N, C-alpha and C positions, 0 to 999 in steps of 0.2 A: 706131538698135540699137547699141551697144555690143559687143564679144568676147563678155563675161562672160556677160550675156544670151542669146546665143544657144548656149550650151554647156546653159544650164539645157533642164531636161526635166520634165513633168509629165505628170498621169495625164492624155489622152484624154476630153473627155466625148464621148462617145457613139461612139469608137473599142475601136481593139484594143490590151490592153495585151503579149501575143507574138502570135505566129505561131496560137497554139489556135484553129477555131471556135467548140467548147462546153468550156467550161472545168469541166463537169460532167463529161462523158462522159470527160475531156483531162485529169484530173487531173494534177500535177507529183508525179513519185517525192518522198518526204519525204525520201532524200538529197539531192535536188537545191533543197531547201527552202532562203533562211540559215538559219546558226545560231541566231539570235536567235528568229525564227519554230520553229524546232526545239524547244529550249529550251520557248515557250509553248505548245506542242501536251503537248508530254510534261506539263507543270506542270498541263494540264488532267483529262489522261490520269490524273493520279496520282490529283488533287483530287476528280476520280469517282469511285474506287475506295475515300475514306478516309469510316466511315461517320461522319454526320451526328452533331451533339451535339444533347443535347434540344433545347438553347437556340434552335441555328440550326431545327429543323424547326417549333417555335414560332412561331418570326417568322415562317415561312410565310407566303405570300397563302391567304385563307377557313381557316387549320388552326384559330386557335379559335374562327371561327365554328362550324365543321365540329362542333368540341368540345361546343359549349355547346349547339347544335342537339341531336346526337343526347344529351345528356345530358338535356333539357330529353323530349326526346321516346323517349327507350328502350321498348322495342327499334322500329327502324326498318328499313326496307325500304334498303338501296342505293340502289334509282334515285329515293328522297325526300329522299336528301342532293345530288343530282344537281340533282333539279328544283327544290328550295329553297334550296339554299348555290350552289352554280356548273353549268356545266358543264364546266369549265374542263378542256381534257385530258389533265392530270397532277392531277385530281383521286382516284385510284383509287392512285397513287403517294403522295399526302396521309394518306388511308383507311389505306393501309398502313403509313404510319410512327407511325399514331397508335398502329395496333395493334403496333405493334414497340415502343413503348413502353409498353403494358401499361397503357394511357389505355382502349382498346375491345377488344373480342371479335368478329371475325365466321362467322358460324353457316354454312354453305350446303348450302341445302338440296338433296335429291335430287331429286324429286318435281318440282318447277318451280324448278330453276337458277335459287331466289332466293338474294341474299347480305342476311341478315339482321344487324343490327348492335346490336351492345348495350353500352352504358356501362359500364364497370366502377368497383369500388370505387375505386380509384386516380384511374380517369379523372372519377367523379363529385366528389370531394376538389378537384381541378386544375380543375375545371368553375366549382365552389362559388367557389372564389378570383377566377377571372375575371370573374364576373357580380357577385363583390363591387368588386373592381375599377372595372367599371366604373359600378357604382351610386356609388362613391365618387366619380369624376369628375365624373361627372353629378348629384349631389347640388351644387343652387346655396345649400345653406344652410352650407355647409364653407368659401364663395368669397368670406364676409366678413373674410380677414385682411389 
């Protein structure tokens, strides 16, 4: 072993990186983090506060499926969307995003504490366009180019 390789350190497999026994219970203060890590964390925090663009919302996983499902089944109970599309933990946010875009409207019922989702006129137009794109892509007669 040469003298250079003796000074190289690496992350120990199964070992500790520092003297903390539980990094979750003993996090390093923000000020003790390296400046480049502080910058990354500050940028991520700033990004989370910026409103997503319409395109970014629509690019989200299941968003177009949710919109098309609601368009075809409207009015629909929110739990039906979870049962028929996905039970992912961020589905509530995706549905809220669609409401913020004005594509759906959510009505909260008083007696049963049920959320009923209805497609809006704008949402119906967007869903119809999405379904037309899907139909054009799946149309085998257009493959003859």
